RODO-2510 file (C-alpha; in nm, 4 decimals, decimal comma):
residues 365
     n   res          X          Y          Z
     1     m    22,9371     4,1449    30,1725
     2     k    22,8373     4,1369    29,7816
     3     k    22,8990     4,5250    29,7692
     4     k    23,1977     4,4896    29,9578
     5     s    23,3862     4,2113    29,6953
     6     m    23,2471     4,4284    29,4129
     7     l    23,4335     4,7027    29,5739
     8     i    23,7941     4,5059    29,5979
     9     i    23,7486     4,3876    29,2344
    10     v    23,7028     4,7704    29,1168
    11     l    24,0428     4,8549    29,3193
    12     i    24,2274     4,5636    29,1521
    13     l    24,1378     4,6513    28,8309
    14     t    24,2550     5,0424    28,9004
    15     f    24,5842     4,9141    29,0452
    16     v    24,6122     4,7182    28,7444
    17     v    24,5499     5,0010    28,4927
    18     s    24,7773     5,2416    28,6732
    19     i    25,0328     4,9976    28,6268
    20     f    24,9891     5,0099    28,2426
    21     m    24,9322     5,3321    28,1498
    22     f    25,0674     5,5241    27,8386
    23     n    25,0662     5,8694    27,7602
    24     k    24,8712     6,0663    27,4916
    25     n    25,1642     6,0003    27,2706
    26     h    25,1327     5,6128    27,3049
    27     e    25,4683     5,5927    27,4735
    28     l    25,5029     5,3509    27,7526
    29     v    25,5264     5,5228    28,1132
    30     d    25,6780     5,1996    28,2576
    31     k    25,9384     5,0773    28,0508
    32     e    26,1013     4,8359    28,3098
    33     s    25,7479     4,6515    28,4019
    34     l    25,6471     4,6145    28,0181
    35     a    25,7928     4,5358    27,6567
    36     v    25,6218     4,5485    27,3836
    37     f    25,7243     4,3525    27,0466
    38     i    25,6302     4,4073    26,6981
    39     d    25,7117     4,1342    26,4567
    40     d    25,9388     4,0331    26,7321
    41     v    26,1091     4,3844    26,7166
    42     k    26,1456     4,5801    27,0436
    43     t    25,9266     4,9279    27,0074
    44     d    25,9167     5,2036    27,2560
    45     s    25,5613     5,3102    27,1643
    46     f    25,2220     5,1315    27,1896
    47     p    25,0668     5,0099    26,8467
    48     s    24,7453     5,1798    26,7494
    49     k    24,4383     5,0239    26,7251
    50     g    24,3847     4,8607    26,4089
    51     t    24,7497     4,8381    26,3026
    52     v    24,8467     4,5151    26,4672
    53     t    24,6954     4,1829    26,6050
    54     f    24,7849     4,0627    26,9519
    55     l    24,9886     3,7222    26,9584
    56     k    25,0307     3,6660    27,3120
    57     a    25,1771     3,8104    27,6448
    58     d    25,4411     3,6411    27,8598
    59     c    25,4579     3,7748    28,2336
    60     d    25,6997     3,6330    28,5284
    61     n    25,5895     3,5962    28,8853
    62     n    25,2423     3,3947    28,7832
    63     a    25,0991     3,7090    28,6519
    64     t    24,8643     3,6799    28,3736
    65     i    24,7202     3,9021    28,0961
    66     e    24,4186     3,8821    27,8727
    67     w    24,3880     4,1152    27,5626
    68     d    24,0761     4,2960    27,4948
    69     k    24,1144     4,3759    27,1193
    70     d    23,7773     4,5755    27,1160
    71     s    23,8823     4,8154    27,4208
    72     w    24,2276     4,8141    27,2805
    73     g    24,3302     4,7292    27,6384
    74     l    24,4580     4,4636    27,9047
    75     f    24,2795     4,2557    28,1622
    76     a    24,5371     4,1640    28,4080
    77     s    24,5808     3,9520    28,7402
    78     n    24,8188     3,8575    29,0082
    79     l    25,0427     4,1592    28,9190
    80     t    25,2884     4,3650    29,1666
    81     k    25,5166     4,6328    29,0588
    82     k    25,7910     4,3841    29,0307
    83     t    25,6111     4,2120    28,7276
    84     k    25,7692     4,2290    28,4072
    85     c    25,5473     4,1395    28,0895
    86     n    25,6157     4,1206    27,7343
    87     l    25,3445     4,1716    27,4664
    88     y    25,3717     4,0474    27,1335
    89     f    25,2056     4,1789    26,8490
    90     k    25,2070     4,0963    26,4612
    91     n    25,1872     4,3823    26,2011
    92     l    24,8561     4,3696    25,9864
    93     e    24,8724     4,2594    25,6500
    94     s    24,6375     4,3831    25,3550
    95     i    24,4818     4,1222    25,1805
    96     n    24,6255     4,2570    24,8845
    97     d    24,9895     4,2743    25,0250
    98     k    24,9315     3,8965    25,1004
    99     l    24,8611     3,7650    24,8064
   100     n    25,1716     3,9989    24,6337
   101     d    25,4008     3,8323    24,8856
   102     l    25,2942     3,4779    24,8141
   103     v    25,3557     3,5126    24,4424
   104     k    25,7186     3,5499    24,5234
   105     s    25,7486     3,2242    24,7259
   106     d    25,4941     2,9702    24,6520
   107     k    25,5347     2,8721    24,3136
   108     t    25,2744     2,5477    24,3939
   109     n    24,9723     2,7124    24,5107
   110     i    25,0275     3,0420    24,3185
   111     a    25,0052     3,1432    23,9527
   112     s    25,0380     3,4801    23,7458
   113     d    25,0476     3,3372    23,3856
   114     d    24,7467     3,4711    23,2544
   115     p    24,7765     3,7308    22,9810
   116     d    24,7471     4,0170    23,2189
   117     g    24,9853     3,8472    23,4873
   118     n    24,6982     3,8401    23,7743
   119     i    24,7666     3,6229    24,0602
   120     r    24,5873     3,3304    24,1198
   121     y    24,5703     3,0329    24,3517
   122     i    24,5781     2,7082    24,1650
   123     g    24,5701     2,3457    24,2668
   124     a    24,3209     2,0750    24,4125
   125     s    24,3475     2,2256    24,7932
   126     p    24,5505     2,5813    24,8157
   127     s    24,5254     2,7493    25,1620
   128     n    24,2860     3,0202    25,0225
   129     y    23,9832     2,9449    25,2250
   130     v    23,8713     3,3058    25,3689
   131     y    23,5537     3,3513    25,6250
   132     f    23,2883     3,5992    25,4821
   133     n    22,9352     3,7169    25,5232
   134     c    22,9503     3,6397    25,8862
   135     s    22,7130     3,7546    26,1434
   136     d    22,9955     3,8694    26,3642
   137     y    23,3046     3,9407    26,2756
   138     h    23,4604     4,0206    26,6011
   139     n    23,3917     3,6207    26,6695
   140     q    23,4505     3,4602    26,3094
   141     t    23,3817     3,1059    26,3175
   142     s    23,2104     2,8502    26,0795
   143     d    22,9405     2,9034    26,2856
   144     t    22,8996     3,2723    26,2431
   145     c    23,0333     3,3045    25,8787
   146     e    23,0654     3,1265    25,5117
   147     i    23,3605     3,0004    25,3953
   148     w    23,4465     3,1555    25,0517
   149     r    23,7548     3,0915    24,8325
   150     i    24,0058     3,3780    24,7351
   151     i    24,0574     3,3261    24,3227
   152     g    24,3383     3,5747    24,3195
   153     l    24,4459     3,9697    24,2943
   154     f    24,3450     4,0933    23,9608
   155     k    24,5105     4,4017    23,8186
   156     n    24,3788     4,7529    23,6978
   157     i    24,0028     4,6631    23,8005
   158     n    23,7653     4,9228    23,6593
   159     k    23,5828     5,0556    23,9557
   160     e    23,2309     5,2464    23,9736
   161     d    23,3865     5,5601    24,0770
   162     g    23,5814     5,5810    23,7439
   163     t    23,9499     5,4756    23,9154
   164     k    24,1474     5,1312    23,8381
   165     e    24,2857     4,9332    24,1549
   166     d    24,4338     4,6201    24,2131
   167     l    24,1260     4,3943    24,3651
   168     v    24,1507     4,0509    24,5481
   169     k    23,8250     3,8464    24,4117
   170     i    23,6574     3,5744    24,6092
   171     i    23,3924     3,3146    24,5316
   172     k    23,1594     3,1121    24,7589
   173     d    23,3012     2,7793    24,8195
   174     d    22,9787     2,6030    24,7931
   175     s    22,6689     2,6968    24,5819
   176     i    22,3753     2,9197    24,6854
   177     g    22,1822     2,6131    24,5204
   178     s    22,0093     2,5436    24,1875
   179     v    21,8621     2,8442    24,0020
   180     a    21,8027     2,9908    23,6719
   181     w    22,0428     3,2352    23,5213
   182     d    21,7672     3,4352    23,3791
   183     t    21,4026     3,3142    23,4438
   184     n    21,2840     3,4793    23,1300
   185     n    21,5532     3,3063    22,9335
   186     s    21,7581     3,6190    22,8450
   187     n    22,1579     3,6228    22,8428
   188     i    22,2022     3,9789    22,9228
   189     w    22,3560     4,0017    23,2485
   190     a    22,2241     4,3460    23,3151
   191     n    21,8587     4,2193    23,3051
   192     a    21,8990     3,8456    23,4365
   193     s    21,7125     3,7371    23,7344
   194     l    22,0327     3,6100    23,9301
   195     k    22,1878     3,9343    23,8675
   196     s    21,9070     4,1256    24,0348
   197     s    21,8968     3,8895    24,3550
   198     f    22,2541     3,8988    24,3729
   199     n    22,2614     4,2856    24,3785
   200     s    21,9305     4,4446    24,4944
   201     g    21,7057     4,1306    24,5691
   202     i    21,6833     3,8275    24,7975
   203     y    22,0452     3,7590    24,8182
   204     y    22,1607     4,0720    24,8731
   205     n    21,9295     4,1980    25,1555
   206     k    21,8447     3,8951    25,3076
   207     t    22,1373     3,6233    25,2236
   208     l    22,4146     3,9097    25,2916
   209     k    22,3966     3,9249    25,6892
   210     n    22,4679     4,2710    25,7453
   211     d    22,5947     4,6157    25,6220
   212     t    22,9653     4,4970    25,7143
   213     t    22,9390     4,2763    25,4624
   214     r    22,7753     4,4878    25,1803
   215     n    23,0442     4,7407    25,2635
   216     m    23,3390     4,5184    25,1822
   217     i    23,2163     4,4447    24,8477
   218     e    23,3938     4,6598    24,5586
   219     s    23,1271     4,8065    24,2816
   220     v    23,3195     4,7310    23,9643
   221     v    23,2958     4,7131    23,6082
   222     w    23,2323     4,3670    23,4853
   223     k    23,3282     4,2445    23,1485
   224     l    23,0447     4,0567    22,9172
   225     g    23,2463     3,9259    22,6357
   226     s    23,0975     3,6260    22,4468
   227     t    23,2098     3,3648    22,2488
   228     t    23,0513     3,1007    22,0096
   229     s    23,3878     2,9147    21,9505
   230     f    23,4920     2,6973    22,2523
   231     i    23,5311     2,3381    22,1219
   232     g    23,8919     2,3758    21,9569
   233     d    24,1718     2,3895    22,1669
   234     s    24,2826     2,7001    21,9996
   235     d    23,9353     2,8901    22,0828
   236     g    23,8375     2,7380    22,3885
   237     n    24,1920     2,6895    22,5959
   238     p    24,1926     2,9640    22,9187
   239     s    24,3928     3,1925    22,7599
   240     s    24,1597     3,2394    22,4360
   241     l    23,8599     3,2405    22,6787
   242     y    24,0178     3,5053    22,8940
   243     s    24,0543     3,7255    22,5866
   244     a    23,6945     3,6585    22,4841
   245     e    23,5596     3,7494    22,8125
   246     r    23,7428     4,0765    22,8113
   247     n    23,6884     4,1827    22,4496
   248     s    23,7125     4,5452    22,4176
   249     s    23,4294     4,5823    22,1260
   250     n    23,1483     4,4252    22,3802
   251     s    22,8990     4,7106    22,4516
   252     n    22,7593     4,4875    22,7358
   253     n    22,9728     4,5637    23,0216
   254     w    22,7958     4,5763    23,3645
   255     t    22,8853     4,7848    23,6920
   256     g    22,7928     4,6363    23,9971
   257     k    22,9179     4,4275    24,3308
   258     i    22,8265     4,0570    24,2861
   259     a    22,8205     3,8199    23,9653
   260     l    23,0028     3,4616    23,8898
   261     m    23,3128     3,3404    23,8051
   262     y    23,4627     3,3455    23,4594
   263     p    23,5195     3,0231    23,2707
   264     s    23,8953     3,1321    23,2500
   265     d    23,8584     3,1655    23,6477
   266     y    23,7948     2,8027    23,6500
   267     g    24,0734     2,7098    23,3730
   268     y    24,3416     2,8972    23,5478
   269     a    24,2632     2,7333    23,8473
   270     v    24,4172     2,4010    23,7416
   271     g    24,7648     2,2800    23,9220
   272     g    24,9698     1,9768    23,9168
   273     s    25,2305     1,8199    23,7029
   274     d    25,0266     1,8678    23,4040
   275     r    24,8953     2,2065    23,4466
   276     e    25,0863     2,3217    23,0988
   277     t    24,8854     2,0678    22,9247
   278     c    24,5846     2,1688    23,0606
   279     l    24,5954     2,5317    22,9787
   280     s    24,6669     2,4551    22,6158
   281     k    24,3659     2,2761    22,6029
   282     s    23,9624     2,3300    22,5336
   283     l    23,7770     2,3562    22,8532
   284     y    23,4907     2,1524    22,6422
   285     n    23,7291     1,8815    22,6281
   286     w    23,8599     1,8691    22,9949
   287     s    23,5904     1,5942    23,0526
   288     s    23,8260     1,3605    22,9153
   289     m    24,1371     1,5042    23,1470
   290     p    24,0727     1,3904    23,4962
   291     k    24,4420     1,5457    23,5768
   292     c    24,3038     1,8790    23,5009
   293     y    23,9397     1,8984    23,6926
   294     n    24,0734     1,7057    23,9647
   295     n    24,3724     1,9536    24,0257
   296     n    24,1183     2,2130    24,0587
   297     y    23,9555     2,3576    24,3606
   298     l    23,6749     2,5381    24,1772
   299     y    23,5480     2,2025    24,0219
   300     k    23,2555     2,0268    24,1872
   301     a    23,1765     1,6741    24,1101
   302     t    22,8327     1,6961    24,1963
   303     i    22,6816     2,0201    24,0220
   304     y    22,6783     2,2250    23,7084
   305     q    22,8048     2,5609    23,7600
   306     w    22,6832     2,8847    23,5729
   307     t    22,9408     3,1279    23,4910
   308     l    22,9243     3,5002    23,3720
   309     m    23,0028     3,4083    22,9912
   310     t    22,7592     3,3987    22,7209
   311     n    22,6905     3,2063    22,3702
   312     n    22,5234     3,4482    22,1522
   313     l    22,4432     3,1889    21,8698
   314     t    22,1092     3,2787    22,0300
   315     g    22,0026     3,5370    22,3098
   316     s    21,9610     3,2700    22,5691
   317     y    22,2604     3,0824    22,6031
   318     v    22,5111     3,0947    22,8891
   319     y    22,7816     2,8606    22,9590
   320     a    22,8342     2,6309    23,2496
   321     v    23,0976     2,4157    23,4002
   322     k    22,9834     2,0394    23,4029
   323     s    22,9967     1,8147    23,6793
   324     n    23,2281     1,5924    23,4336
   325     g    23,5001     1,8682    23,4454
   326     g    23,3966     1,9802    23,1113
   327     f    23,2459     2,3407    22,9677
   328     n    22,9592     2,3837    22,7422
   329     y    22,6321     2,6375    22,7397
   330     g    22,2575     2,5774    22,8003
   331     n    21,9798     2,7889    22,8405
   332     a    21,9573     3,0672    23,0762
   333     y    21,6351     2,9487    23,2389
   334     s    21,7772     2,5908    23,3160
   335     t    21,8555     2,5665    23,6565
   336     d    22,2055     2,5114    23,7590
   337     d    22,4066     2,5805    24,0445
   338     a    22,5076     2,9511    24,1354
   339     r    22,8415     3,0626    24,3350
   340     p    22,8281     3,4252    24,3950
   341     s    23,1843     3,5882    24,3465
   342     l    23,2975     3,9701    24,3998
   343     f    23,6066     4,1955    24,4495
   344     l    23,6835     4,3154    24,7833
   345     k    23,7856     4,6491    24,8823
   346     s    24,1380     4,7173    24,8727
   347     s    24,1254     4,7965    25,2505
   348     i    24,0445     4,4785    25,3328
   349     i    24,3030     4,3368    25,6188
   350     i    24,3846     4,0050    25,7197
   351     n    24,3582     4,0033    26,1229
   352     s    24,4378     3,6309    26,1651
   353     g    24,4235     3,2889    25,9874
   354     d    24,6537     3,0754    25,7439
   355     g    24,3969     3,0170    25,4755
   356     s    24,3939     2,6511    25,5712
   357     r    24,0353     2,4764    25,5663
   358     t    24,0629     2,4847    25,9835
   359     k    24,2115     2,8341    25,9835
   360     p    24,0745     3,0384    25,7158
   361     y    24,1694     3,3880    25,6693
   362     q    23,9818     3,6525    25,9105
   363     l    23,8865     3,9742    25,7531
   364     s    23,8322     4,3182    25,8924
   365     f    23,7479     4,6377    25,7139
***
């Protein structure tokens, strides 16, 4: 009896496949039985894998359909030749296109007012959550993935291959722990122990869970400008720091995959009604301005956060965002918290999610 039951199941599945057969040009054979909608528009061609995401199926006569995204096929039950089903899909959107669309419509959580017009998330709680470093990208959950935040879409980033491209920058939502920027107390990022861990050591080879994650990261040129002037508002405001970080006369630029946030990333993440005032003030003075740091998703109340920027009064000073919301420098051998930051390849697409804490964006490569 067991073998006979299995045979019946196989026959049923064969019947199901015969009903939903498509020709080699992806055109529907039986247009009366099955209708396909992409972004609520009916189409006569079946979508190719990797171009859409499946939303739902509606069938009459109590028939049910389950979609298998891996095999790009249907599993159905209770079907007859009179059954009619509608399949609904949504065109996939690149993560770059998503931010380009948002900047046109969302003036509360998105801004583009830094010197280069980069598109950034702002405020205390924008919907910029994204799953990353997943053990299983086919089943993205808080158990299989880490939670990261999208900083923004940055224009004309220099890539390792010599070309320029607009790229999305993300940062881990929590710290990897308290570590030295450099155990030898040097503020040259190219030689820093944290750089080595991020790009060729324990973090890159062990903490990153697989090659899928590693291959999603673009290798880019990171600007390593420095400043000794940061206390006065004219020197230490986000715009001035942004320019200092990208000082074209600096010869210590570094090419690689993973680094840290810039001070200006922290500064330009401020939102709220006092944003304009906050952007005019030195980050050093933000410690007395809770309306600035409390309206900033990059602020963490319990930790000091390393940044990529150095202070060259000596060869050992590196800037950090303090737990009081302010900004200052310390020795590279000090142990502050590190949040890795990186640029995603432009080919990354959003499969699902809305960017909220409960439904982070799910990415595919």
